[in-house]
N, C-alpha and C positions, 0 to 999 in steps of 0.2 A: 862321692858316688853321684852320678847323674840320675835324677828322678826320671822315671819313664811314664808315659801316658797311662791313665787309668782306663781310657776307652780307645777302641780302634778307630782309624779313619773311616769315612763313609764316601762312597762314590755317589754323587748327586746327579750326574749326567754323564753319558758317554755316547759318542758316535764314532765313525771311522776316522775322524780327524782330531777330535779333542776330547778332553775329560775334565770334569769339574769335581774337585775333591774337598771334603771337609776335613781339615787337619785339627786334631785335638791339641790342647796345651801340652807342653813338655814332650814334643816330638820334633825332630829335625826334618826339614824338607829333603835334604840330601846329607851325606856324611859330612861332619864338621872338618875343617882344615887341620885343626890341632890333632896331632897323632894320638895323644893319650885319650882325648875326648872321643876320637873316632873309634878307638879300640873299645872304650867303655860302652859306646852306643851300639856297636855291632851293626846288625841289619834292622834296627828299630828306627827306620826312616821312611818317609812317604814313598820315595823311589823304590826302596827294597820291598815295602809292603805291597805295592802294585805288582811288582815282578814276582814275588814269592807267593802271594795269595791269589793273584788274578792273571798271572802270565802276561802282564801288560808292560811294555817298555815305552815310557813316556817322558817328556822333557818339561820341567817346570818353567813357566813363562815369567814368573815372579816369585818372590820369597815371602815367608812370614817368619818372624823371630821364633826361636825355640819355645818361648813361653806364651806366644800369642796363638789363640785358636781362630779358626775361620776358613774362608774359602780360597782355594787355589785353582789356577788354570794350568792344565798340562796339554802340550801338543803331542800328537802321535806320529807325525811325519815331518820331514824337513820343510816342505812347502808351508804347512800350517804353522810350524814354529817361526818361520821367517815373517809371515804376515802378522801373527800375534805379537811378535817382538816389535814390529814397526808400529802397530796399534798402541802398544804399551809406551813406546818412546814418544809417540805423538800425543799422548794423553787421551786416547780414544777408548781406553778401558777405564771405566769409572769405578773407583774403589771407596766403599763406605765402611766406617767402623763405629762400634760402640765403645765407650770408655767411661770408667768411674774415676773422677779426679777429686783431689782435696780442695775444699773451699767452693765459693760461688763466684762466678764471673760477674763483673759489673754490668756487662752487656749480655743479653740472652743469646746473641749470635755475633760472630766476628771472624776475623782472618788473622792468622799468625804467619808472618813472612820473614822471620828471622833467618839469616843464612846460617848454615851449620857446617862444621868440619866433616870431611869424608871419613869413612871408617878406616881407610888404609893410609891416609896421609893427612897433612895439615891443610890441604887445599879447601877453600871455602866454596860451598855449593849453595845456589839459590834454592829456597824451600818455601812451600806454601801449604798451609793447613787451614781448612775452613771448619768451623765448629758451630753448633747450636745446642743450647741447653734443653734437654728433654724434660728433666725433672730435678728438683733440688730437695734435699732433706737436711734437717738439723737434729742431731741426737744429743741427749742430755748426759754427755760424758766429757770429762776434762782430759782429753788425750794429750793436749799440750797445756802446760801449767799457765800459759798466758790467757787461755780461754776456758770458760766453763762449759761450753758445748762444742760439738764437732760438726762441721758442715761439709757436705759432699754434693757433687753434681754428676748426673748421668748425661753424657754428651753424645750427640750424633756428629760424626766427623767425616769429612770428605778430603782425601789426599789429592792434591793437585800435582805433587811431585812425590817420588818414592825414594827417599834417602834412608840410610841406616838409622834405625831407631827414631825415625823422624817424629812420630807422634809423641813418643816417650820423652824425647829431648826437648821438643817444643813446649810441651806442657810443664816440664821442669823449669824451663827458662822463664815462663810467665807465672811461676809460683803456684801452679796447680798440678802437681805431679800425679801420675796415674797410680792408683792403689795397687799394691802388690809388686811394684817395680823395685827390685832389689838394687838395680844399678843407678837409676836416675830418680828414685822415689824418696819417700819419707818413712824412715824405719819405725817411728812411733805409731803412725797411722797404719802402716802395714801390719804391725804387731796387733793393733786393736782389731783390724778386720779379721786377722787370723784367729786370735784367741777369744774374742768376744762375739764376733759375727759368724765365725767359722767359714769365712771366705778366704781361702788360702793362696790362691794363684793370682797371676797378673790379670787385672780387670780390663782387658783390652781384647776386642774381638773384631775380626774382619767379617762383617755381617752380611754384606751385599756386594755383588758384582754386576755391572751392566756393560754390555758390549755387543758388537755385531758379529755374527758368525763369519769367519774368514772366507768361506766359500759360497754361502747362500745370502749373505747380507741380512739375515733375519735378526731382529733385535732379541737379545737374550738377557734375562735377569735371573739371578740365583740368590737365594737366601740361605744363610747358614743354619744348621740345626741348633737347637737350644740345649746346651749342656746343663748338667745338674748345678754347676756353679752359677750359670746365668739365670737359672730358675730362682736361685736364692737372691741374686741381685735384683731381678725384676720384682720379686716379692718385697724386698727392702724399699724399692722406689715405687711400689704399687703400680707396676706396669703390666699390661696383658702379656701372658706367656704364649 
């Protein structure tokens, strides 16, 4: 059974051309391609929510994974969609994330530029992820038998490319998997976060978007809402809420 979101989406901004939406964790942006999953999800998608609850027909300019919460841009007409898609392709829409990962990086900031396979083939794609460490903690629990304590980092991440599961795969490749990641993560630390810290979901959030309005050239910046899970994470790392 596919878990459904505990909270509804939130419209953060809307005008005649575009819409900014906060997507909760465990919600698809649009119906999944898999027939069984699509039937199980039904109309519990961002696209259907906008249409059913607000009578808004809009096109998502980019995606977030099912388990990732955060900000999305929707275009409301073909001209806007075209301009925003070009901005996204040219890297003019800046996307920032927060993530909790296992361990401490040797450097407080850096760049991961490991190429990754595409989601639909074995083609290799260039990828670039920038990160900086916001805070580090060390907890007195032997989650792994090799260590008497458990170390975690709260990261600020900027995506320079937008590949399938890019942050999750990049962090896994450099031995700092995202907490709560069932596909690319560490099951022992995922279980510890779930059972001991009561943080049950993927610790990855699309927290901020910066871009220029496609028709007015006004600089626009949007910040994601703070969910209950991220309130727990911020408390764990003693960050302002």
